[in-house]
N, C-alpha and C positions, 0 to 999 in steps of 0.2 A: 607453866603451860597448863591450861585446863583440858585441852583436847588432844594434846600430843605428848608422846614420851620419846625422849632422845637419849640414846646410849652410844658410847664410843668404845671400840675395842679393836685392836690389831689394825689401826689406821682406817677402820671402817666406821662410819656413823650410821646408826639406824634411826630413822624417823618412823614412829608407829602412830597411826591414826587411832585415837582412843575415844570415840564418841558413840557408845552403844545406843541402839542395837545395830545400826547400819553404817556407822561412820559417815553420816551425811555431812556434806560440805557446807556448814553454816558460814556466815560472814566472819565470825570470830575464829573458826578453825582456819579459814584462809589467811586471816591476819596473822595467826600464830605461825603458819607455814612460812609466810613472808619473813617474819622475824627470825625464825630458825635458819632459813637460807642466808639471811644477812650475817648471822653469827658464824655459820659453818664455812662461808666463803673464805674467811681469813684465818680459819682454825688450822694450825699446822699439824694437829693430831689426826685430822680427818682428811683422807685422800679420796675416798669413794663413799657414796651415800646409797643406802638401801631403804626404799620407801615401802612400807607394808601396812596392813590393817590389823587391828585387834579383833578377836571374836570371829564371827562367821563370814565376814565380808572384807574385801579391800575397801571399797566404798560403794554404796548402792545409789549414790547420786547427790544432788543438791538437797538442801533442806526445804522441802515443799511447804511445810508449815510456816517457815520464815517468810515465804513469799506473800502470805496473807497479811503481813505487817507492813509490806512495802506499799506506799501510797499512790505512786504515779509512774508514768513512763520514764521520766528522767532518772528516778531512783533505781529502776530496773536496769536502765542503760549503764548507770554508774557501777552497779554491782557487777555487771558483765565486764565492764572495762577493767575493774580492779582484778578480777580473776584472770582476764587475758594478759594483763601486765605481768602478773606472777608467773603464769604458765610460759609466757614468752621468755621471761628471765630464766626459768628452769631449762628450757630448750637450749638456751645459750649459756648455761652455767659452766664455769671452768672446771668443775669436778664432775666425774661420772655419776649419774643418777640411775639406779636400777630399780624398777618397780617390780615387786613380787606380788602377783595378783592371785588371790584365792577367793572362792565364793562368788563374788560378783564385782564387776567394775562397770557401773551403769551411769548414764547421764554425765553429770559433773565428775563422777569417779573415773569414768573412762577418759574424759578430757584431761583430768589430772595425770592419769597414767600415760597418755599420749604425749604429754610434755616431757616425760622422762626419756633418757637416751636409749634405754633398753627395757623391754617388757618380757618378763618370764611369767608363765601362767600355770595354774593347775589345769589338768586335762578337762575337768568338768566345770571350770569357772564359766560364768556368763558375762559376756562383754557386749555392750550395746548403747545406743543413744535413743531412748524411748520418749523423748520430749514431745514428739508430734502426737503421741497418744493423749497428752494433756492439752492439746491445742497450742503448744508452745514450740519453740525451736531451741537448739543448743545455744548457750550464751557465752561459753568460754572458748570459742574458736573451734568447736568440734566439727563444724561443717567444713573447716579449712584443713584440719589435720587428718581427719579420717580418710578422705580420698587420697591423701599423700601416701598412705600405707596400703589401702585396699583397692584403690582405683575408684573412679567416679561412679561407675555403674554399681559396684558392690556397696559403696557408701550410700547411694540413692536408695538401694533396696533396703539396707539396714535402717535408714532414717524413715522412709515412708511406711514400712511395715511395723516399725518399733520392736522388731523381734531380735533378741540377742543371739550371738553365736557362741559356741563353746570355745574353750581354750585351744583345743586341737584345731578347730576351724580357724581360729585367729592366727595360728602359726601357718596354716596352709595359705592364707590370703595375705600374709605379710604384716599383720598387726602385732604379732608377738614373735619372739625368736625361738622359743622352746617351750614345750608343755611337759609337765611332770605330774606324778601322783601327788596328791595333797601332802602326804607325809614326807615327800622328798623336796618339795618346792623351796622351802627356805634354806635348806642345806645347799641346794644347787645355786641359789642366789648368792649365798655367802662365799661359796667356792669361786664363782665368777668375780665377785667383788675382791676376793683375796688376790686373784691373779692380776687384776687391775691395780690394786694397791701396791703391788710389787714393782710397778713401773715408776718412772720419773714423773713427778707432778707436772713438770714443764712440758714434757712430750705429750702427756694426756691433755693438758689444757690446749696446746696448739692443735692436736688432732681433733678435739671436739669442735673447735672453732672452724677448722677447715672443712669438716663434714657439713657444716651449715651452708657453705658455698655450694657444695654438691647437691644438697637437698633442695636448694632454690634454683638449680639449673644454671649456676653462675660458674661455668667451667673455667673460662679464661681468667676471671678474677681469682678463683680458688687456686688455680695452678700457679699464678704469679705469686700469690701469698705463700703457697707451699714452698716455693723455692727460697723465699726470704726466711721463712721459719726453719727450713732445712739448714741454712747457714747458721742461724742462731743456736739451734740445738747442737750442731756439730762442734762449735767452739765452747759450748757450755761445760761446766764442771761435770754434770751428769753424762753428757754426750761423750766426753773424753773417758770417763770412768767406764761407760758401757763398752766402748771399743777396746779399752785395755783389758777389761774382764773377759771379753770374747777371746782375745789373743792368749790370755793366761788360763783359759778354760775354767773359769770360776763364775759364781754369781756376782752381778754388779752390786755395789753398795752405793745406791743413789742418795744424794744429800737433798734433793728436791729444791 
């Protein structure tokens, strides 16, 4: 990988964006991300993924210089479609993805973070979609995901002003789940990842899938699917182990 570093430890896989100075999302970086997620999906050593950036930023956006090499409308649309396909896949990924955001997540960087299941931020991080400042609009479904988290009015304000919000403001409006001091962010992210990694892979996969029904307002379909999966996990080896461990007052030993 040219722009990514991947490390696995304690059932947690770390994907680190490494494209200084701003970890801009070039086409090559996005393709590398797609390849890594291909590999990790069936990797038995990795149950949870932490996504973070090297250096000063999580990711300060798309590679604007690369835009000057794109020749026509169709090529821009193709770039947007490729990014959307990857981010849709992340949103529906069977393993938990935690974004640990420091410095800035702007433009495509925020769109990448919004495709993760959980976002933890540093208090002073800057999050925003400033594309309108360039006469553009978001291309990786930012206009669709942002209002899902912050509401339509706040999303409109962030988009038309191009002004970022802080990590603390992101928590207040629902874009992130928690804000920490810079020096504590990654420790907290791995603590959360460790708690998730201690769970059964099967129950995590089913839970993440069921949450997508809720996010799309598909209550009836989600509830029906939940009852089916409840039966499946109950008779699974991990389900029986969890029940037995509870009765015996010990930690479960899940086989995943």
